[in-house]
ROGU-163353 format. One record per atom (N, C-alpha, C): y, x, z. Coordinates in steps of 0.02 Angstrom, whole numbers, plus 50000, padded with zeros to 5 digits. Layout:
% residues N
YXZ ...
***
This chain:
% residues 521
552545524757030 552335518257007 551575518056996 551295523556968 550565523756957 550195523357023 550455526857073 550125526657139 550165519557168 550755516457160 550825509657186 550345504857152 550285505457085 549835501057048 549105502157068 548915508557078 548235509957099 548105507257169 548595508057213 548515505357281 548455497757279 548855494557236 548805487357230 548125485257203 547855489257155 547195487657127 546655488057181 546695493157224 546205493857278 546245487857325 546855485857343 546935480057387 546645473857355 546775472957289 546525467057254 545765466957253 545445472757240 544715473057238 544425471657307 544735474357359 544505472957427 544525465457441 545075462257420 545145454957431 544675451057386 544605453257323 544185449757274 543455449457295 543205454757325 542495455057344 542395453557419 542915451457452 542835449357521 542685454857570 542895461057554 542765466657600 543195466057663 543765462557658 544175461557718 543785457657770 543375452857746 542975448957793 542445453057828 542165458157793 541665462457824 541965466157884 542595468157877 542935471757931 543105466957987 543425461257970 543655456558021 543065453558060 542505452158024 541925449158058 541605453858108 541735460358101 541425465158147 541755465358215 542355462358220 542705462258284 542465456358326 542525457058391 542295451858437 542835446658452 543465448058436 544005443458451 543925437058410 543925431258442 543845424958406 544395423758355 545015425758370 545555424358323 545485428458259 545175434358263 545055438358203 544515435258160 544005432558191 543485429058153 543785422858119 544225419358154 544555413458126 544985415458066 545335421258073 545745423758017 545305425357957 544715428157969 544255429757914 544045423457877 543885418057915 543685411857882 544275408857842 544865409357869 545455406557834 545585410257769 545505416857770 545625420757710 545095419557656 544495417257677 543955416157629 544025409657591 544495405357611 544575398957577 544795400057505 544445396857459 544625397357388 544305403257353 543925407357388 543595413057357 542835411857354 542535414057300 541815413357292 541475419557321 541215418857382 540905424457417 540175422857432 539835419457384 539145417557395 538665423457389 538855428557351 538415434357343 538315437857410 537725440857422 537615444457485 538135449957496 538275451357559 538805456057576 538675463057549 538035465157550 537865471757524 538015472257449 537835466957412 537975466957341 538725467157327 539105463257366 539835463257356 540135470157370 539885473557422 540135480157438 539975485057382 539355484757356 539155489257302 539575488057240 539655481757220 540035480157160 540765482157167 541035481457227 541735483557238 541815491057229 541345494857257 541385502157250 541305504257177 540855500857140 540775502357069 541415500857031 541745495357050 542365493357016 542925498357029 542945501257088 543485505757107 543415512757077 542815514657055 542755520957020 542345526257055 542305532257024 541835537457046 541935539957117 542555540557140 542665543057208 542365538257259 542465531757248 542205526757294 541445526157288 541175527257228 540445527257219 540135532857260 540445538757259 540185544357297 540215542857372 540735539457393 540775537457463 540185532757480 540025528157435 539465523657446 538805527357447 538735532557406 538125536557405 538005539857473 538545542557502 538475545757567 538285540457619 538605534657618 538445529357666 537725527057660 537455527057599 536785524357588 536245528257625 536385534657641 535895538757678 535925537657753 536435534057777 536525533257849 536295526357871 535635525357869 535355518857890 535415517757965 535575523158001 535695522258073 536385519258086 536825519358036 537505516858045 537615510158009 537175508457961 537275502457921 536695497557930 536825491057923 536265486257920 535825487657860 535185485657864 534705487257811 534905484357744 535175478157743 535335475057679 535895478857643 536385481457680 536925485157649 536695492057627 536275495357667 536015501957648 535585501457585 535175496157579 534755495257520 535175494357457 535715490457462 536145489457404 536515495857385 536765499457434 537135505557419 536685510957391 536035510557406 535555515357377 535535514757302 535715508957275 535735508057202 536275512357169 536755514557208 537285518857181 537045525857166 536455527657192 536225534557185 536025536157114 535725531557078 535545532857009 535525526556966 535795521056992 535775514756955 536465511656946 536965515856939 537625513456921 537575510756849 537915505156832 537855502356765 538005507656712 537545508556663 537645513856612 538185511956562 538455516856529 538905515456474 538515515156408 538825512856356 538495511556292 538175518056265 537545517656245 537195523556218 537525526156155 537855521756117 538205524056057 538765528956076 539085527856133 539605532556156 539285539256175 538705538956209 538355545156227 538165549056165 537905545656113 537705548956051 538315552056017 538875548356016 539495550955986 539735557156022 539665557256088 539875563056128 539435569056110 538785568056104 538325573456086 538485576156016 538595571755970 538735573855901 539405577455896 539895575355935 540545578755935 540475585655967 540055586256018 539975592756052 539615597856009 539095595655972 538685600355934 538825600055859 539285595555837 539515595155768 538945594055718 538485590055737 537955587955691 537615581755719 537265578055676 536945571755699 536445573055755 536385568155799 535945568855857 535225570055836 535015567155779 534325568055756 534205575055729 534735578855716 534655585855696 534655590455758 534975588155810 534995592155872 534315591655908 534035585555911 533405584355947 532865581955899 532255583755915 531675581155878 531605573655891 531725571655953 531715564555972 532235563556027 532555557656027 533075556156077 532995548856097 532895547856162 532815541056189 533495537856199 533625532456161 534285529256164 534405525756232 533875523956267 533955520456330 534015525556387 534565525556425 534635530456479 534125529356534 533875534856562 533385534456616 533725534056684 534345536456688 534725536156751 535465536156735 535845532956778 536565532656768 536905533256836 537395537756840 537755538956902 538505538256890 538905540056939 539625538856936 539965543256885 539705549256872 540035554056829 539705554556760 539045553556757 538685554656695 538055550356694 537715550256636 537065547056631 536595551656594 535935550356602 535425554956578 534965551356529 534815554756473 534335552456424 533775557656418 533165555356406 532615559856392 532605561356317 532385567456300 532355569556230 531845575056222 531725576956159 531295582656142 531685587156096 531695593656110 532035598356065 531565604056047 531755607655995 531365613555973 531775619755989 531495624156031 531875630056052 531865635455998 532155641256014 532215646655964 531535649055939 531035648555983 530365650755963 529975645455925 530285639755912 529945634355876 529515629955919 529545630855986 529145627056032 529525620656052 529175614956050 529495608756070 529495608156147 530075606256173 530175605756245 530395598656264 530105596056318 530345589656345 530955591156388 531505587856373 532125589356407 532475583056432 532945584056477 533395578756500 534105580556477 534435575756447 535105576756419 535605572956462 536055576656494 536565573656536 537215573256497 537495567156493 538105565956454 538655563356500 539235566456496 539795564556539 540045557556522 540175553756574 540445546956565 541155547556537 541335543656486 542005544356455 542555541856500 543145544756492 543745542456526 543755543756600 543375548656625 543345549956697 543975553256724 544255557956686 544815561956712 545415557656732 545645552956691 546225548956712 546095544956775 545495542056781 545325538056840 545325542456903 545015548256898 544985552756956 545685555256975 546095556756924 546775559156939 547175553856976 547095547456956 547455542156991 547255541757065 546595541957077 546355541457146 546565547557187 546525553457157 546725559457193 547475559457207 547865556957160 548585556457172 548725551957232 548365546357235 548455541857292 548225545157357 547675548857354 547425552357414 547915557657437 548225561257389 548725566257408 549315563057443 549535557257416 550095553657447 549915551657519 549315548757527 549105546657594 549025552657640 548775558257614 548705564357654 549385566757678 549885566357634 550555568257654 550825563857709 550695557357705 550905552757758 550575554557825 549905555757821 549545557457883 549825563757914 549965568757872 550195575157898 550895574757928 551325570457899 552005570057923 552095565057980 551685559757980 551785554358028 551315554658088 550725557758079 550235557858133 550325563958178 550205562858242 550235568458289 549685573558275 549135571158244 548565575658228 548605578358157 549155576958122 549195578758051 549075586158037 549415590458074 549345597658062 548635600058077 548345597458130 547675599658150 547145597458100 547205591458073 546705588758027 546745591657957 547315594557939 547415597657874 547205593057817 547485586957813 547265582257762 547405584657691 547955588157680 548105590457613 547595595657589 547405600157634 546905605157615 546235601957601 546055596857641 545415593357630 545415589857563 545965586557546 546015583157480 545985588357424 546305594157434 546285599457383 545575601857372 545185602557427 544475604457419 544105599157380 544205592857397 543885587357362 544085587257288 544715588757274 544975589157206 544575594357167 544485600257196 544125605657161 543415603457144 543065600357193 542375598557181 542305593157127 542765588257128 542735582957078 542865585657008 543355589957001 543495592756935 542935597356912 542615600756959 542025604756939 541485600256910 541395594256938 540885589656914 541015587456842 541645587656821 541825585356754 541695590756701 541475596556722 541305602056675 540565603356681 540175600956633 539445601556638 539205608756627 539615613056595 539425620056590 539435623256659 539925621456699 539955623956768 539355621456807 539165615156798 538575612556832 537955616256811 537895617856746 537325621656722 537295628556754 537875631656763 537895638256796 537685637656869 537895632256902 537675631156971 536915630556975 536625626656928 535905625756927 535545632456916 535795636456870 535475642956857 535505647456918 536065647356954 536115651557014 535635649157068 535615642657080 535145640057130 534425641457111 534265641057047 533585642357024 533385649557040 533845654357027 533705661357044 533625662257119 534075659157157 534045659957230 533395657357260 533135651857233 532565648357263 531885650557235 531875655257188 531255657057155 530715659457203 530895663357253 530395666157298 530205661657356 530515655757362 530395651557420 529795646957413 529635645057351 529055640757336 529075634057373 529665631557385 529735624957417 530105619957374 530465622357324 530885617957283 530875620257211 530885615357165 530905616557093 531595614557067 531875618957025 532525617656995 532455618456920 532695613656880 532565613856808 532885619856774 532545622156721 532815627456679 533375624656634 533885628556624 534455626456582 534365629456512 534475625356461 534445627656391 535165628856368 535385635156373 536085636756362 536315635656291 535865635856243 536065634556173 536285627356163 536145623056212 536295615956205 536725613556264 537175617756287 537625615856341 538345615856317 538725611056341 539415609856321 539755606656381 540425607256388 540745604056445 540595596656454 540405593156400 540245585956405 539505584456400 539095589356384 538375588356375 537995594256405 537465592656442 537045597856471 536315596156458 535935600956433 535225599856419 534815604356464 534335601356500 533935605056547 533205602856543 532785606656574 532065605156577 531955598256608 531505594356578 531335587856606 530875588756665 531045585756721 530645586356782 530285579756795 529665580256817 529265574356831 529105574156905 529365569156938 529245568557009 529355561357033 529215560357097 529305553757128 529935554157171 530395549257165 530995549257207 530805549757281 531175553657318 531005554857387 531075548557430 531445543657405 531525537457443 530885533257443 530425534657396 529795530757392 529275534057437 529395533557502 528975537157551 528255534657550 528155528157545 527465525457546 527075527957486 527385528157428 527045530757369 526855538057377 527295541957407 527145549057419 526575549657470 526585545557521 526055545857572 525375544057541 525365538957498 524745536957465 524485542357419 524945546357390 524735551757346 524475557857384 524525557757451 524265563257491 524785568357512 525435566957502 525945571757522 526015571757598 526055577757627 526145578557699 526885577057715 527035571157737 527725568957746 528075573057801 527785574057861 528125578157911 528285585257886 527805588257848 527945594857820 528515594557769 528535589157731 529075588257682 529745588157717 529785584757774 530405584457812 530595591457838 530105595157863 530255601857889 530475606557832 530145605757774 530325609957716 531045608657694 531255602357699 531945600757681 532445604357725 532305604657790 532755608257836 532755615757820 532165618457804 532115625657787 532515627157724 532455622857673 532835623957611 533585623957624 533805619157664 534515618657679 534775624857714 534435626957767 534675632657805 534605639157765 534105639657721 534055645457678 534645645957631 534815640357599 535375640457553 536035641957588 536115639257648 536745640157684 536805647257712 536315649557751 536395655757788 536155661857750 535635661257709 535425667157672 535865668257610 535995662757573 536335663457509 537075661757512 537285657557559 537975655257560 538155651257498 537655647957468 537745644157406 537255638357409 537505632257422 537045626857437 537205620557397 536665616757383 536715610357349 537065605557398 537635602857376 538055598957422 538065591557405 537585589257365 537565582057347 536845579657354 536555580557413 535845579457422 535685572357445 535925567457408 535715560557423 535045559257388 534675553957408 533995552857382 533955552257306 534495550057272 534475549657200 534415556357165 534585561757201 534555568457171 533955572457194 533505569457233 532935573057260 532295569457242 531815573057213 531155570457198 530635575057228 529995572857224 529435576957249 528915577457194 528685583457181 528205584657128 527495582657150 527135579257105 526435577657117 525975581457069 526265586057030 525855590256985 525405594857027 524785595957005 524325600057046 524605606957063 524945610157016 525175616957028 525765617357075 526135611857081 526735611857123 526735605957171 526155603757191 526085597657232 526475598157297 526865593157311 527225592757375 527875596557377 528085599557322 528725603157321 529295598457304 529875600157330 530485596357313 530675597857240 530985592957209 531315593857144 532055592157154 532475596957141 533195596057152 533535594657086 533985589657085 534345587757024 535085587057040 535485587056986 536215585756991 536565591057032 536855595956998 537145601757031 537895602157021 538215596257012 538935596157001 539325598357062 539055597157122 539415599057183 538985603957222 539225610057228 538905615057270 539415617757319 539185619957377 539615622857427 539505630357432 540025633957449 539975641157457 540275643057525 539985648357554 540225650857619 540305658457614 540835660957645 540925668157648 540465671157701 540415677757701 540015681057752 540285679657822 540945679157828 541245677657893 541055670657915 541085665657868 540885658857884 540165658557906 539725661957868 539005661657883 538865664557952 539165670357967 539025673558031 539285669258089 539885666458079 540175662258132 539745656058144 539525652758090 539125646758097 538445648358128 538145653858107 537495655658134 537535657058209 538055660558229 538135661858301 538245655358340 538605650658310 538705644158342 538045640458349 537655640258295 537015636758298 536555639858350 536505646558350 536075649958398 536305648458470 536955648658480 537215647158547 537055639958567 537095635258519 536915628358533 536175627858553 535745631258514 535025630858527 534865633858596 535235638858616 535135641858682 535495638158737 535885632958717 536305629158762 536805633558798 537045638658763 537545643258789 538225640658768 538455635458802 539075632158783 539695636558795 539645641158840 540205645758851 540305650058789 539755652358759 539805656458698 540105652258641 539915645958636 540195641558585 540955641058594 541165640158656 541885639658669 542245646258652 541925651858670 542235658458655 542295659458580 541785657258542 541805658058469 542375653958439 542485648058465 543035643958439 543715647358452 543785650358509 544415653758525 544485660158484 543945664058478 543965670258440 544135668958366 543895663458339 544005661958268 544705659358255 545065657558307 545725654758298 545735647358283 545165644058292 545125636858278 545465632858333 545535635758392 545885632358446 546445636958470 546955634258501 547505638558526 547245643958573 547525649958569 547265655558611 547345654358685 547805650058705 547895648858777 547395643958806 546925641258764 546425636558787 545975639758841 545845636158893 545395638658946 544675637958924 544315643458926 543625643558905 543205638658945 543295638459010 542885634259053 542975626859036 543595624759021 543715617759004 543375615858938 543445620258888 543135618758823 542365618858829 542105623658869 541385623958880 541125617458911 541465614958961 541255608858995 541265602858948 541775602458905 541825596858858 541265597058807 541105602958781 540565603558731 539895601958763 539795604258824 539165602758859 539065595158867 539595591658884 539545584458894 539365580858829 539565583558772 539405580458708 538685581858688 538465588158693 537835590358662 537225589758708 537305590658772 536725590958816 536275584758813 536545578658807 536105572858806 535645572358746 535765576558693 535395575658631 534845580858620 534765585558666 534245590558656 533555587858675 533045590858644 532345589258658 532185581958643 532525579058594 532395572158574 532275571958500 531805567758477 531675567258405 532265564058368 532255564758302 532805562558261 532925555058268 532395551158279 532475543958283 532885541858344 532945546258394 533295544458455 534005547258458 534205550958407 534875553858408 535215552358341 535855553058339 536235552458278 536705558458273 536585562758224 537025568458215 537725566158199 537775560458163 538435557658149 538805556058213 538445553258263 538765551658326 538965558058364 538535563258360 538705569658392 539345572458361 539375572358294 539975574958260 540585570858279 540505564258284 541075560058301 541335561758371 540875562758418 541085564558486 541395571558488 541125576058445 541425582658441 542125582358413 542235577958363 542905577158335 543385574458389 543145569858431 543565567358485 543745573058533 543255577258547 543385583058590 543865587858556 543775588858491 544215593558455 544935591158456 545035584558456 545715581958459 546035583758526 545655583158579 545915584858645 546125592158649 545735596558617 545865603758622 546235606458560 546465601858516 546855603858458 546475608658412 545835607258401 545425611358356 545645609858285 545785615058245 545995614158176 545375613058132 545415607958089 544875606458043 544855611857989 544255614257973 544175619457921 543965616157855 544415615857806 544245612357743 543635615057708 543515621657712 542945624557677 542275622357706 542285619257766 541665617057798 541555609557791 542015606057759 541945598757751 541315597157712 541185600857657 540575599657617 539955601057658 539975606157699 539385607657740 539235602057789 539755599257819 539665593657865 539375587557828 539635586157768 539375580657728 538645581757711 538465587857691 537775589257672 537315588957732 537555591057790 537145590757850 536985583457868 537465579057857 537345571957869 536845569257819 536885571557756 536385569457706 535685571657726 535635577857751 534985580557772 534705576457829 535135574557876 534905570457931 534655563657906 535035560757858 534825554257830 534155554757796 534035560057757 533385561057724 532835562057776 532975566257826 532475567457877 532295561257916 532785556957927 532665550757964 532205546157923 532285546057856 531855541957814 531145544757811 531085551457808 530425554457800 530035554657865 530335557157917 529975558157980 530445557158039 530485551158066 530925549858123 530765554158184 530145556958187 529955561058244 530195568358236 530505569958180 530725576858167 531215579158221 531075585058249 531545588258295 531955593258255 532555591258238 532975595358194 533125602158225 533205602358291 533395608658324 532815613658323 532225611358344 531655615958347 531425618158278 531535614058227 531355615958159 531815621358133 532455620958149 532935625858123 532945632358164 532765631958227 532845637758271 532465643958247 531815643558227 531465649658205 531805652958145 532055648858099 532385651658040 533005655658061 533415652658105 534025655958126 533885662258167 533355662158206 533155668158244 532995673858196 532605672358144 532425677458095 533045680058059 533495675358041 534105677358005 534545681758048 534605680058113 535015684158157 534725691058167 534055691558170 533735698058175 533905702458115 533905699458056 534075703157996 534805705257995 535235701058025 535955702558024 536145707758077 535775708058132 535965712358187 535535718558193 534975718958159 534515724458167 534645730258119 534195735158118 534265741058076 534265739258001 533975733557982 533975731757911 534685731057885 535125728157926 535825727357903 536165734157897 536055738757945 536345745457941 536125748857878 535485748357861 535225751757801 535525748557738 535605741957737 535905738657678 536625740857668 537005741457723 537695743457717 537755750757695 537315754957720 537325761957698 537165762557624 536685758757601 536515758857530 537095756257487 537435751057513 537985748157475 538575753057469 538695757057522 539265761657521 539095768357489 538445769757480 538235776357454 538555778057387 538585773557338 538905775457273 539635777557281 539985774257327 540695776057337 540755783157363 540355784757413 540405791457442 540095796757396 539605794957357 539315799657309 539835801757258 540295797357242 540835799057196 541395802857231 541505801257294 542065804357330 541925811557350 541325813057374 541175819657402 541295825257351 541055824757287 541185830157239 541935831057224 542345826057236 543055826557221 543445830157276 543145831157334 543515834157390 543775841157375 543395845757344 543675852357328 544295851957283 544275847657232 544845846957187 545455844257225 545335839257268 545895836457308 546195841857353 545775846157381 546015851457424 546435856457385 546195858257325 546555862957282 547235860057262 547235853557243 547875850357224 548355850357283 548105849357341 548535849357400 548845856157413 548435861457408 548685868157421 549165870557368 549115867557307 549545869757252 550225866457254 550305861257293 550935857657295 551395860357349 552045858757342 552525860357395 552395855757454 552575857757514 552425853657574 552665846557570 553275845457542 553535838657539 553125834257493 552855837357441 552465833557393 551745832457417 551545836257468 550845836157489 550695831357545 551225828057573 551095823857630 550635817957613 550785814757556 550375809057537 549655811157522 549585816857486 548915819257470 548545821257533 548915824057582 548605825957645 548325819757681 548725814357681 548485808257713 547865805657679 547875805657612 547285803357575 546675807757590 546795814357592 546245818957605 545965817957675 546405817057723 546165816057792 545775809557798 546025804157766 545665797857769 544985798457736 544965801857678 544325802857644 543845806957686 544125812157720 543695816357761 543425812457821 543865808157850 543635804057906 543075799357885 543165796157827 542635791657803 541985795457791 542055801457762 541455805457749 541115807357815 541515809357864 541225811157928 540865805257960 541185799357956 540865793457985 540205791957950 540205792757883 539585791557846 539045796457866 539225802957871 538725807957889 538465806857959 538915804958005 538695803458073 538215797558075 538385792358035 537955786458034 537265788158007 537245792357954 536605794357925 536195798357975 536525803158009 536165807458056 535915803358115 536365799258144 536155795258201 535635790058181 535725787158122 535235782258099 534555785358087 534555791458058 533915794758046 533565796658110 533955799258159 533645801358221 533405795558263 533795790058262 533625784558307 533315778558275 533095779258211 532865773358175 532255770058209 531745774158223 531135771358252 531275768458321 531625772358363 531785769958430 532235763858426 532725764058382 533185758458375 532835752158353 532355752858308 531985747058284 531615743658342 531275747658382 530905744758438 531365741658489 531905745158505 532365742558556 532715736258532 532935736258468 533285730358442 532825724258441 532215725158418 531755719458417 531655716658487 531555721158536 531445718958604 532065715558633 532645718758624 533265716058652 533455709358621 533395708958556 533595702758523 533145696958541 532495698258542 532025692958557 532065690658630 532125695558677 532105693758747 532785691058771 533325694558753 533975692758781 534345687458739 534315688358673 534705683658631 534365676958625 533705676858620 533355670458608 532895668658665 
***
């Protein structure tokens, strides 16, 4: 019944704000346009279509607001008036009453807000679908006053999100059971991934931990600033962090007037993204313009400022290596290798013919190389790839859904900053360097160092294991013998690796550098 009522509410909101007309008007059939006009009789639809779309998404709740945030970055897919209105969802969602925010803070810290902070601004500076932000001043343990931003969770979010997720699970079940593509698309797994990310956003301590991890990861890059977290003032409903001063990245003209190198800014954004994905396997996955600013302070001029860490993506070493090989193969236009990787990973049925898949991928990607961002649409490339994947029964990987969403956000940001940006040539040098590190002697040395403590503990135990084996009866010694033999084999492999690595290190370094640069790239 709850699902039915929520579904009915969605239908009512769509009808109330005239969104059905937006869909019907987009068709060329005259009878559909006539149907749209007939349905509009008796409804007040004088407000601009972009405003009606934004208000409808706000009315439907946080999941739909996030959908609007993603759409707002795709100006290549939306008319300008609709994209401008949806951009308001990035940080200008109607705020909730400040008295509720103060009550939440006081309940979290069990004392009046004026005792928690030296000063607290009652007027929120930003408001989004999950939380809103107030500026404040606090005194740290050392007695130093700090300018901070206080993020307070919007009340009553969990029941609303649970209703929408319940409806999405029901629809996913229908798709999986009724659609021919249901098994391949894995709708239930995708909804489960979305469920995890949304619930993570409702825990601000988890968000604070994400911010701290990203701050550590990005310290040596000098391209992005991430606020410091004040852990003494963090709670699942309240998070206090360093106040950041910057210009929203959407205000391109203001940044240009201030002297920011806009093309470099676009290239730096691509570098940050690929560093987080391939080096760290831990990336900011909500990179819409409302969460990105640019510093104009003299000491950090032109650097990104990253905000809102409720949604982060993670990749395993297997995911990273597979994706990197795919990207490198794309950059080299080695479509046969791309097809082989899909088959090796099990994403397509093993009986798939490599030549057929190679030809299909080439037809999708070849027209888009050597062209600036303004002349291509990554969204269109992905859409055509999805059509190809349907033909070859490629299974959707739920763990990569966030990566695809973030990549679209990056393209949207790059399109706003520098339409001449060549996404491929900007990313290629980074991936070349990363692959050298993964395939060269540096990786061998890292793995040897990582395994050294294990073998350092094992080698002294070998005499005792041998004595225990000789002291036992033969029947009791079989298991110990197997353990001893396995341990000896591992030790032999380690010693051989060390000897061969030591003898061939210099020669291997020269050969690997030459082979990788000449043959691979």
